[in-house]
N, C-alpha and C positions, 0 to 999 in steps of 0.2 A: 504493499499499499504505499503510495507516495504521499508527501504532506498536504499536496493539494487535494487528494482523495481522502484525507482525513482530518480536513480543515474542520468539519463539525464536531469531530472528538476534542478538541482543545477546548478545557475547560474554561470556566467562567470568572475565575479568580486568578490573580497573580501568582499566589504561592503554587495554586494546582497546576497553572499554566507552566511554571518553572519545572514541577515535577514532570510534567508529559513531555516537555522539550527536553529536559536531562534524559529521560528514557529513549527517546528517538536517536539522538547523539551518543549516547553510550553504546548504543549496539550499533553504531557504525566504528566504534572504538576511538573516539574523539574524546582525549583525556580531560579536557577542559569543559565538558559538556556542562556540567552546572553552572559554572562561571558564565559559560556561552548562555545558556539559558537565561540567567538573570539579567545579563546585557541586554539579550533582544527583547525581554519583556519590559523593561526599561525603557527602552527606546520607543516601544511601542506607546507606552504611557506618557513620554517625556518628562520622565523623572530620574532622580539620580538610583541607581542599581542597590543603593543600601535602602531606600525607601521600599523596594520591593522585597526586600529581608525582613525589614522591621514592620510592614505591613501586608502580611499577604493575603488579607481579605478584599483588598482592592480589587472591584469589580471591571471586568473586561466585557464590553459590549460586542456586538455582534461584527461592526466592521474592524473593531481592533483584534479581534480574534482571528478573523480573514486576514488582517494585515500579518500579524505573528506566524500565520501559516505560510505565508509567501516568503516571509524572511527565514524561516524554520527550512524551506525547501532549498533556499539559498546556500545555506549553512550545511544541510546536508549532500549538496553538491560540491560541498568545502571550500566554499568561498570565505575568507578569513571575517571573523565578527568585525573587525575594524574597518575593511572595506564596506560590509553591509551596514554599518552605521555611521561611516564616514569620519570617524576619528580616533584616535590612540593616545594613550598617556605615556609620557616619557619623561625622565625626570621629574615626576609630579606635575607636570604641565600638560596641557590639552594641545594636541595636533591635528589638524584637519588632514585628512589621507584623499589622495586621488588616484586616478589611474596612472599619472604621471610618477609618482612616488612610492617608495617602498613603505612598508609598513616598519615603522621604528621598533626596534627590538631589545629586549632587556640587557643584552649582552653589548649593546653598543653605548651603554651608560658606563661601561668600563672605559671609554674615552675621556668620557668627562673626568671620572674618578682620577684617571691618571694626569689629567692637566692641573686638578686640584691638588696633587700631591707635588707636582712641579712647580706649581705658585701659591704659597700657602697666603700670601699677603692677598686678600680680596679686594684692597683698595687701589691696586695697580691699575694704571690706564693702558692696558693691554691692547695691541691691535692685532685681532683674530682674523684668520683666514681658513674658511671651510671649503674644501674643494670637493665637490660633487655632493652639495647640499642637500638635495632632494627636499624632503618637507620642512628642512632648517632647523631639525631638532638639536643637532650638535652646536651650531652655532646660537641658536636662541637659548638654550640650557646654560651655555658659557656666559653669555651676555646678563641672564638673570645672576649668575654667582658672582659675576666680576662687574659691578655697576659703574664704574668708570671706564668700562673697557667700550671699543666699539669695533664692528668686523664686516667684512665681506662674505658672502655666502656665492659661491660659482656653480653653475650647472650648464649641461649642454641642451636642457629640455627647457623652454620657455613656460610650457606647463607647468614644470616644477619648482620654477622660479617665483611664477604667481603665486603659488600655493604657500612657498616658504615666505614670501613677503606678507601673505594675510596671517600665517601664522605667527611672524615677528610682530605684527601689530597687535593680534590677539592677545600675547602674554606681554605687552606693554614694552618692548625694546625696539619697536619699530624705528624711531628716532637715533637708534646707534647703530642698524644693520643696513647695509647694502646689498643689492645683489645683481649680479652680471652673468651675462650670456657668454660662457667661453669653454674652450676645451681645455680642462686642466688649468696648468699655469699659463699656457699661452695666450697672447692677448690681453693678459690682464690688466686693468686700469691703470695706465701710469701714475695717475694721482696717488699711488700707493706710498710714495715717499720713500721712507728709509727701509722699507719693508715691515714683515709682520714679525711679532713677538712668539705668536703661538700658530702653527698650521696644523690643521685637523683634517682627516679625511676617513671615510667608510666607504671606499672604492668598491666596483664590483670586483669579486675575486673567487669566482665559480667557474672552473673549466667548463666550458661550452659541453665536453661530450657527459657531464655530470648532470646536466639541468632535469634530464627525465627522471633521474633518480631521487630527486629532494619531495619532500611531502608535497602533495597536491596543493596545499594552500600556498605554496611557493611557486611551484613549476608551471600552475595555471593561470595564477592571479598577479604575480608581481613581475612589473614590467622588465623583460628579458635583459634591456641594455643597461638596468642597473643591477644585474645579479652577475652576467657573464663576462668575462674578460680573457679571450683568447684559449688556448688549446692546454695551456696550463695555471689559468686563472690570474697570472701575473702582470698582464699587458699594463693593466690601469696604472700599477706602481713603477712600471717601466717609464711610462708617460709623465707620470708626476715627479719621479725622481731626476728626470732630464733636466728640470726647469725650475726646481723647489729652490736650489740655493740663490737663483737670481732674485726670489720674493723674500726671502729670510732675512733679517735683521739680525746684526752681530748678536752672538749670545741667545739665539733664538732656538725653540724647539719644535719638532716636528712629531705628532704623535697618530697614528695609523692604527686602525681595526684591520686585523688580517684573519685569514681563514684557518681552520685546523691545520696545523704542520707547515704553515707558511712563514712563521716568524723568523726561521735561520736565513731562507732564502730572500726575503726581503730585507732582513739585514744585511746579506752579502751584497745585494745590488745598491743599498744606501753608501755602504764603503765606498763601493767602487765610484760612487759620485761625490765624494770627499766627506761624507756625514761620518758621525761617531755615535755608535750606539749608548745611550746615557739610562737605559733600562727597559722593563717589559713588564706587563700586567695580565696575571690571568682573570678569566672571568668568574663568576660565581660558581660553572660549573668545573672549574680548575683548569680550564682551556686556555694555552697563551694566546690571547685575544688581542693585545696591545704592543706596539712595538714604538720605542721612542728615540729620537735621534737629536743631537746636537748640530748647530750649524757652526759656529766659530771657535767655541771652548772645547775642546776634547775632555770629555767626560763631565761636562756641566751640563745644567739644565737650564731653564727661562728663569730660575730665581728660584 
């Protein structure tokens, strides 16, 4: 039975509807079934998911149950919840998600953590560059942590840049963020002056042959250009490192997210371009997720 065929079976209260959706998603092996169910019901009711939990008796009328049935069908087709509802939380901040952007992932927060480790003084007037900004999550998160910082987010997708601008404004850092259509460091705005103190990037790093083996939420719905980078998954790093020293200030640091098992290869490429490894950081799963490089002072961070 499909979700549309079973639309009338969706119960008429929020709590019972969560249970119903949870059962349907659990049957498909979706590990986040209950969380997903709560988010979908909350979206239909236009309330916070916490209210669905605290007020399970909230009624759902017929149009709401029909709308929930449609959303359930999309999730059963493995469309990510963030794409269904159009937003995702990152660094405890809300971000709009569109077809042009990746869904921000918890492991990418490791990049933000790494920058905070490098720069404990939150009052510093840093200049931040986010290469391949996508939804703008890295740049926006860093600007919220460093209230005197300003930054530029670049992307090769105008659609992604439009979304990133919206997210910067939504999170009250739009006056300190600019966005530019570029191919990595190529053609970066010459008004960047003396260079950037922090360069961050979560570039594509999946090998082309591996894309079909990823979870359907990724392989079917994420923009391929933001995922794949050549036969070995390292092409984006090659492009970035070829021009990165031209945009880094003296004493600056570059902080990159990397894929599983890629840290050593990216570190080697960085050394070939005159950069020195200044550290790495694992994500919460213990995977080496971030590599960090210094521009001018070997072994030194950005502060």
